[in-house]
N, C-alpha and C positions, 0 to 999 in steps of 0.2 A: 433086765426084766424089772415089769413093774408089779405094785400090790396097790389094790385100790380100798378105801373104807368108803360104804356109799350109805345112802338113805334113801329107802323107798316111803312113799306115801300113799293112803288111801284115797288122797285128795286134798285140796288146800287145805291147811290146819287138821288133817285129819291123822287117822292112825299112824304111825312112825315104825319103821323096822332099820335097824343099822346092823351091816354085815361087812365082811371084809373078803376078799376074793384077789387071784391072780390073773382073772378073765372076766373082766366087768361085762364084755358084751353077752357072753356066753351064761354068766351069773344071771343078768337081768332078765334075758330071753328066758332063763329057766324059771324064774319067778313070776314072767308075764304069763306064762302057758301053763302055771300051777303044776309045774314038774317038782316042785320043792315042797314037800311036806310039811304041814307045820303051821306058824304063824301067819306068814304072807298069805298062804291059799285059804286059811281058815277066815281072814279079816279083809280078804280081797285087796290086798296091797300090793300095786303094779307100777306105781310111777317112781322113777328115778327122779329124786330132785335134789339131790347133792352127791358130790363124790371129790375124792382127793387120792391124790397119787402119792406112791413113797417108793423108794427103791429099797428099801429094807424091809423084810417082812416081819420083824419082829417090832419095828416103828408102826407098822400099820396096824398090827394085833395090839399093840399098847394102845394107839389112837382108838380103835373100836372100843376099847375096854373100858378107856376115858369118857369117850362119849356116850356109852351105855348109862355111865353112871350119872351123867349131866342131867340137870333138870330138865323139862320139857320146853320151857321159855327159852333156855341156851340154844338148843337144838333148832328151835323155830327161828330165833334170831341167826343161825348161821345158815340155813337154808335161805331166808329171806336176804342176806348178804350176796351168796351167790347165785339166786334164782329167784329173785322177789315176787314174780307171776306164778311160782312153783310149776312151770312147764314140765314135761316128760323128757327129760335130757336122753332119753334112750335114742332118739332119732339121732341126736347129734354126736353120737358116739360109735353108732353102725359105718 
């Protein structure tokens, strides 16, 4: 089983959201359809712009907590490294 740390964005260099899940496809779908109350729904954050895969849930949770503490610049740098055009990666994981 795999666990994922992911970043959603409202657009290029837009508002970011970092989360962790064991089912990336389902979780992003929930965000895209505003089934998740809170930050992503309120700020219209629906594009999957980054994800990392982990085999251990504790590693994934630790990584999520670390990334949430990062400066915005570091998060943008990470996204640009994996996804320089900030394409919505959801279609590539379905």
